Short mmCIF file of the C-alpha atoms (twelve columns), coordinates in Angstrom:
data_MODEL
# 
_entry.id   MODEL 
# 
loop_
_atom_site.group_PDB 
_atom_site.id 
_atom_site.type_symbol 
_atom_site.label_atom_id 
_atom_site.label_alt_id 
_atom_site.label_comp_id 
_atom_site.label_asym_id 
_atom_site.label_seq_id 
_atom_site.Cartn_x 
_atom_site.Cartn_y 
_atom_site.Cartn_z 
_atom_site.pdbx_PDB_model_num 
ATOM 1   C CA . MET A 1   91.026  104.510 77.335  1 
ATOM 2   C CA . ALA A 2   90.153  101.210 79.056  1 
ATOM 3   C CA . ILE A 3   92.273  98.078  78.597  1 
ATOM 4   C CA . GLN A 4   90.669  95.691  76.114  1 
ATOM 5   C CA . LYS A 5   91.600  92.737  73.917  1 
ATOM 6   C CA . ASP A 6   94.540  93.308  71.552  1 
ATOM 7   C CA . ASP A 7   95.895  96.260  73.581  1 
ATOM 8   C CA . VAL A 8   99.594  96.229  74.395  1 
ATOM 9   C CA . VAL A 9   99.670  96.794  78.146  1 
ATOM 10  C CA . SER A 10  102.507 97.771  80.460  1 
ATOM 11  C CA . ILE A 11  102.123 97.145  84.197  1 
ATOM 12  C CA . ASP A 12  104.200 97.665  87.299  1 
ATOM 13  C CA . TYR A 13  103.396 94.980  89.839  1 
ATOM 14  C CA . ARG A 14  104.305 93.338  93.115  1 
ATOM 15  C CA . LEU A 15  103.333 89.690  93.654  1 
ATOM 16  C CA . THR A 16  102.936 88.480  97.221  1 
ATOM 17  C CA . VAL A 17  102.069 85.065  98.589  1 
ATOM 18  C CA . SER A 18  101.344 84.812  102.324 1 
ATOM 19  C CA . GLU A 19  102.441 88.444  102.712 1 
ATOM 20  C CA . SER A 20  105.926 87.669  101.288 1 
ATOM 21  C CA . VAL A 21  107.023 89.361  98.058  1 
ATOM 22  C CA . VAL A 22  107.917 86.645  95.529  1 
ATOM 23  C CA . ASP A 23  108.214 88.800  92.398  1 
ATOM 24  C CA . GLU A 24  107.957 92.434  91.354  1 
ATOM 25  C CA . SER A 25  108.592 94.573  88.311  1 
ATOM 26  C CA . GLU A 26  111.208 96.710  90.134  1 
ATOM 27  C CA . GLY A 27  110.882 99.647  87.746  1 
ATOM 28  C CA . GLU A 28  110.897 97.446  84.642  1 
ATOM 29  C CA . PRO A 29  107.204 97.122  83.731  1 
ATOM 30  C CA . LEU A 30  105.767 93.881  82.382  1 
ATOM 31  C CA . LEU A 31  104.658 94.356  78.761  1 
ATOM 32  C CA . TYR A 32  102.065 91.964  77.319  1 
ATOM 33  C CA . LEU A 33  99.314  91.680  74.686  1 
ATOM 34  C CA . HIS A 34  95.973  91.741  76.503  1 
ATOM 35  C CA . GLY A 35  93.343  89.074  75.890  1 
ATOM 36  C CA . HIS A 36  95.657  86.394  74.517  1 
ATOM 37  C CA . GLY A 37  96.538  84.418  77.651  1 
ATOM 38  C CA . ASN A 38  100.028 85.877  77.998  1 
ATOM 39  C CA . ILE A 39  99.564  86.380  81.742  1 
ATOM 40  C CA . ILE A 40  97.553  84.352  84.240  1 
ATOM 41  C CA . VAL A 41  93.846  84.513  83.555  1 
ATOM 42  C CA . GLY A 42  92.824  85.954  86.924  1 
ATOM 43  C CA . LEU A 43  95.183  88.904  86.614  1 
ATOM 44  C CA . GLU A 44  94.259  89.541  82.990  1 
ATOM 45  C CA . ARG A 45  90.558  89.507  83.868  1 
ATOM 46  C CA . ALA A 46  91.142  91.976  86.708  1 
ATOM 47  C CA . LEU A 47  93.077  94.348  84.444  1 
ATOM 48  C CA . SER A 48  90.359  94.424  81.761  1 
ATOM 49  C CA . GLY A 49  88.683  97.801  81.727  1 
ATOM 50  C CA . MET A 50  91.352  99.574  83.783  1 
ATOM 51  C CA . SER A 51  92.596  102.976 82.620  1 
ATOM 52  C CA . LEU A 52  96.073  104.440 82.238  1 
ATOM 53  C CA . GLY A 53  97.576  105.236 85.644  1 
ATOM 54  C CA . GLN A 54  94.885  103.401 87.589  1 
ATOM 55  C CA . GLU A 55  96.079  101.281 90.526  1 
ATOM 56  C CA . LYS A 56  94.412  98.148  91.814  1 
ATOM 57  C CA . ASN A 57  95.019  95.374  94.336  1 
ATOM 58  C CA . VAL A 58  94.095  91.983  92.894  1 
ATOM 59  C CA . VAL A 59  93.795  88.605  94.612  1 
ATOM 60  C CA . VAL A 60  94.129  85.674  92.197  1 
ATOM 61  C CA . GLU A 61  92.860  82.325  93.476  1 
ATOM 62  C CA . PRO A 62  94.674  79.106  92.394  1 
ATOM 63  C CA . ASP A 63  91.964  78.214  89.850  1 
ATOM 64  C CA . ASP A 64  92.623  81.497  88.024  1 
ATOM 65  C CA . GLY A 65  96.384  81.436  88.523  1 
ATOM 66  C CA . TYR A 66  98.879  78.610  88.348  1 
ATOM 67  C CA . GLY A 67  96.430  75.954  89.517  1 
ATOM 68  C CA . PHE A 68  96.839  73.686  92.486  1 
ATOM 69  C CA . TYR A 69  99.995  72.055  93.802  1 
ATOM 70  C CA . ASP A 70  100.802 68.775  92.027  1 
ATOM 71  C CA . GLU A 71  103.098 66.326  93.862  1 
ATOM 72  C CA . GLN A 72  103.570 64.294  90.672  1 
ATOM 73  C CA . LEU A 73  105.596 67.159  89.230  1 
ATOM 74  C CA . ILE A 74  108.208 66.707  91.958  1 
ATOM 75  C CA . GLN A 75  110.622 63.879  91.272  1 
ATOM 76  C CA . THR A 76  113.890 62.486  92.558  1 
ATOM 77  C CA . ILE A 77  116.452 62.138  89.775  1 
ATOM 78  C CA . PRO A 78  120.106 61.058  89.926  1 
ATOM 79  C CA . VAL A 79  122.448 64.056  89.775  1 
ATOM 80  C CA . SER A 80  124.449 62.162  87.138  1 
ATOM 81  C CA . SER A 81  121.479 62.578  84.748  1 
ATOM 82  C CA . PHE A 82  122.235 66.285  84.376  1 
ATOM 83  C CA . ASP A 83  124.936 67.941  82.284  1 
ATOM 84  C CA . ASP A 84  125.064 71.037  84.510  1 
ATOM 85  C CA . GLU A 85  126.333 71.236  88.045  1 
ATOM 86  C CA . LEU A 86  123.133 71.663  90.014  1 
ATOM 87  C CA . GLU A 87  122.475 74.161  92.796  1 
ATOM 88  C CA . VAL A 88  119.540 74.168  95.189  1 
ATOM 89  C CA . GLY A 89  117.110 76.857  94.036  1 
ATOM 90  C CA . GLY A 90  118.607 76.878  90.547  1 
ATOM 91  C CA . HIS A 91  116.274 77.043  87.533  1 
ATOM 92  C CA . TYR A 92  117.224 74.850  84.586  1 
ATOM 93  C CA . THR A 93  115.911 73.771  81.202  1 
ATOM 94  C CA . GLY A 94  116.260 70.291  79.751  1 
ATOM 95  C CA . GLU A 95  114.468 67.761  77.595  1 
ATOM 96  C CA . ASN A 96  112.002 65.073  78.583  1 
ATOM 97  C CA . GLU A 97  111.883 61.555  77.111  1 
ATOM 98  C CA . ASP A 98  109.990 62.884  74.065  1 
ATOM 99  C CA . GLY A 99  112.611 65.549  73.346  1 
ATOM 100 C CA . GLU A 100 110.332 68.368  74.506  1 
ATOM 101 C CA . ALA A 101 111.811 71.292  76.417  1 
ATOM 102 C CA . VAL A 102 110.989 71.286  80.134  1 
ATOM 103 C CA . SER A 103 111.968 73.679  82.878  1 
ATOM 104 C CA . PHE A 104 112.540 72.759  86.486  1 
ATOM 105 C CA . VAL A 105 113.880 74.035  89.751  1 
ATOM 106 C CA . VAL A 106 116.109 72.061  92.118  1 
ATOM 107 C CA . LEU A 107 114.498 71.803  95.546  1 
ATOM 108 C CA . GLU A 108 117.237 69.843  97.315  1 
ATOM 109 C CA . ILE A 109 120.277 67.699  96.678  1 
ATOM 110 C CA . GLU A 110 120.934 64.723  98.916  1 
ATOM 111 C CA . GLY A 111 123.860 62.470  98.098  1 
ATOM 112 C CA . ASP A 112 123.640 61.390  94.459  1 
ATOM 113 C CA . ASP A 113 119.996 62.456  94.033  1 
ATOM 114 C CA . ALA A 114 118.289 65.753  93.275  1 
ATOM 115 C CA . LEU A 115 114.703 66.546  94.171  1 
ATOM 116 C CA . VAL A 116 113.363 68.613  91.270  1 
ATOM 117 C CA . ASP A 117 110.089 70.389  90.571  1 
ATOM 118 C CA . PHE A 118 109.102 70.260  86.899  1 
ATOM 119 C CA . LYS A 119 106.452 72.913  87.385  1 
ATOM 120 C CA . THR A 120 108.650 75.806  88.440  1 
ATOM 121 C CA . LYS A 121 105.649 77.781  89.686  1 
ATOM 122 C CA . ASN A 122 104.502 74.860  91.912  1 
ATOM 123 C CA . HIS A 123 105.424 76.898  95.001  1 
ATOM 124 C CA . LEU A 124 102.825 79.472  93.899  1 
ATOM 125 C CA . ARG A 125 100.073 76.936  93.327  1 
ATOM 126 C CA . ILE A 126 98.614  76.495  96.804  1 
ATOM 127 C CA . GLN A 127 97.725  79.959  98.024  1 
ATOM 128 C CA . PRO A 128 96.030  83.009  96.531  1 
ATOM 129 C CA . LYS A 129 98.360  85.477  94.884  1 
ATOM 130 C CA . LYS A 130 98.057  89.199  95.583  1 
ATOM 131 C CA . TYR A 131 99.080  91.649  92.870  1 
ATOM 132 C CA . ARG A 132 99.430  95.329  93.550  1 
# 
């Protein structure tokens, strides 16, 4: 049976960017509802029509993935603005000025300031992603 909209799909995957593995299922398959935008559009499109047990290598360009890198999403914020003790590479969740939940990753800490990326997938935005 071919994957189609409204199917619950389970995939094992390995995501590489510039030949470096940045994420993989590691024996715990990703489960999602197909056709509802629960995974990036380029990968979902490539999986449509595949059959159980079929393997495929997929290259997802930025337009069909996380988009392009956006420097405006990287900001310098005083460390004192955060409740948590920050660590470089740490992923955190907070609230913006409107009280909406936002996630971010700390890129560097220099003195009393932290350089944070409010689009935690920004590092994946420049280059094509390869799924296997």
